[in-house]
Every structure is written in structure tokens, then in C-alpha cells.
C-alpha positions as CSV (number, residue, x, y, z in Angstrom):
1,X,162.2,-61.3,-22.2
2,X,163.6,-58.5,-20.0
3,X,165.7,-58.6,-16.7
4,X,163.6,-55.3,-15.7
5,X,166.8,-52.8,-16.7
6,X,165.0,-50.7,-18.7
7,X,165.4,-47.3,-18.4
8,X,162.5,-44.7,-18.5
9,X,163.8,-41.1,-20.0
10,X,161.4,-38.6,-19.1
11,X,159.6,-36.6,-21.9
12,X,160.3,-32.8,-21.4
13,X,157.5,-30.3,-22.2
14,X,158.3,-26.7,-23.0
15,X,154.7,-24.9,-21.8
16,X,154.7,-21.5,-24.0
17,X,155.2,-18.4,-21.9
18,X,152.0,-16.2,-21.9
19,X,152.3,-12.5,-21.2
20,X,149.6,-10.3,-19.2
21,X,147.9,-8.0,-21.7
22,X,149.3,-4.6,-21.2
23,X,146.9,-2.6,-19.2
24,X,145.7,1.2,-20.1
25,X,145.3,4.0,-18.6
26,X,141.5,5.8,-18.9
27,X,142.3,9.4,-18.2
28,X,139.3,12.4,-17.5
29,X,140.9,15.9,-18.7
30,X,139.3,18.9,-17.1
31,X,137.8,21.5,-19.2
32,X,136.3,24.7,-18.1
33,X,132.4,24.3,-19.6
34,X,131.6,20.8,-18.7
35,X,129.2,21.0,-15.2
36,X,131.0,19.1,-12.4
37,X,127.3,17.3,-11.9
38,X,127.5,16.0,-15.5
39,X,130.7,15.2,-15.1
40,X,129.8,12.3,-11.7
41,X,127.0,11.2,-13.8
42,X,128.7,10.2,-16.5
43,X,131.0,8.6,-14.2
44,X,128.5,6.9,-12.3
45,X,127.2,5.9,-15.4
46,X,129.7,4.7,-17.5
47,X,132.5,3.3,-14.8
48,X,129.8,2.2,-12.2
49,X,131.8,4.8,-9.8
50,X,129.8,5.2,-6.1
51,X,129.0,8.8,-5.7
52,X,131.8,9.5,-3.3
53,X,134.1,7.8,-5.6
54,X,132.9,10.3,-9.0
55,X,133.2,13.0,-7.0
56,X,136.7,12.5,-5.9
57,X,137.9,11.5,-9.5
58,X,136.1,14.6,-10.6
59,X,137.6,17.3,-8.2
60,X,141.1,15.8,-8.8
61,X,140.6,16.3,-12.5
62,X,139.2,19.8,-12.0
63,X,142.5,20.7,-9.4
64,X,144.8,19.0,-11.9
65,X,144.0,19.0,-15.3
66,X,144.1,14.9,-15.7
67,X,142.8,12.1,-13.2
68,X,143.0,8.1,-13.5
69,X,139.3,7.1,-14.1
70,X,140.8,3.3,-14.0
71,X,143.3,1.4,-15.3
72,X,142.2,-1.7,-17.5
73,X,142.6,-4.2,-20.3
74,X,143.1,-1.8,-24.1
75,X,139.6,-3.0,-25.4
76,X,138.1,-2.1,-22.2
77,X,139.7,0.8,-21.5
78,X,139.1,2.4,-25.6
79,X,135.0,1.3,-25.3
80,X,134.9,2.9,-22.4
81,X,136.5,5.8,-22.8
82,X,134.6,6.7,-26.4
83,X,131.1,5.6,-24.4
84,X,131.6,8.7,-21.9
85,X,132.8,11.0,-24.7
86,X,130.3,10.1,-26.5
87,X,127.3,10.4,-24.3
88,X,129.2,14.5,-23.4
89,X,128.9,14.8,-27.1
90,X,125.1,13.9,-27.0
91,X,124.6,16.1,-24.4
92,X,126.6,18.9,-25.8
93,X,129.5,19.1,-23.3
94,X,133.1,19.1,-24.7
95,X,134.2,15.9,-21.6
96,X,137.2,14.0,-23.1
97,X,138.3,10.9,-21.7
98,X,141.4,9.4,-23.2
99,X,143.3,6.2,-23.0
100,X,147.4,5.5,-22.5
101,X,149.3,2.6,-21.9
102,X,150.3,2.2,-18.2
103,X,153.9,2.2,-17.4
């Protein structure tokens, strides 16, 4: 029999390093044809923004030319941008939402 001289060596376990998914910005592009009220309506409906927040984002786009609406995962960003742009097209407005990777 053994007298307790057994040496135990720990097994090394390597855990795979998981990377966080890249985030994407949804950008509201200003145009001269879409009414401000409609832009705030789209921001509230699609992006679930409050009245004051949607107004602030709309005014930023109006003054600067573009405004970041939200930063999220790629699938969500593309879906929301398409949904908002399609909603504007149905109403006959050239409102545009774009997505781009966050740096």
C-alpha cells in the first residue's frame, strides 16, 4: 500500500477568451424636407426616447448635420435604423438613419 507520498498536480484549464461584440452607432442625418415634429415622433416610436431627449437629438442633427441616436450591437443597430428609415419612407419623407462601427 501507499504511505501518502502521492503528489497531486493541478490540471491546467484554459478558458477561451471571449471578446465583446463590436458596437455600432445609429446616426440621424439631417435633411431640409422632413418636419421636426415627424423626426421626434420617429425617435420616440422606434428608439423609445422621451419627448425631451428626442427633441434634443433632433436639434443636434438639425444644427450639426448629424447626431448619434444610440450605440448598440450591430444587429440591433441595423434593424432599428432600417425600421426608422422605412417608417419615414412610408410617410413620404427622405429621413435617413445610418449605422457605422464605433471607434
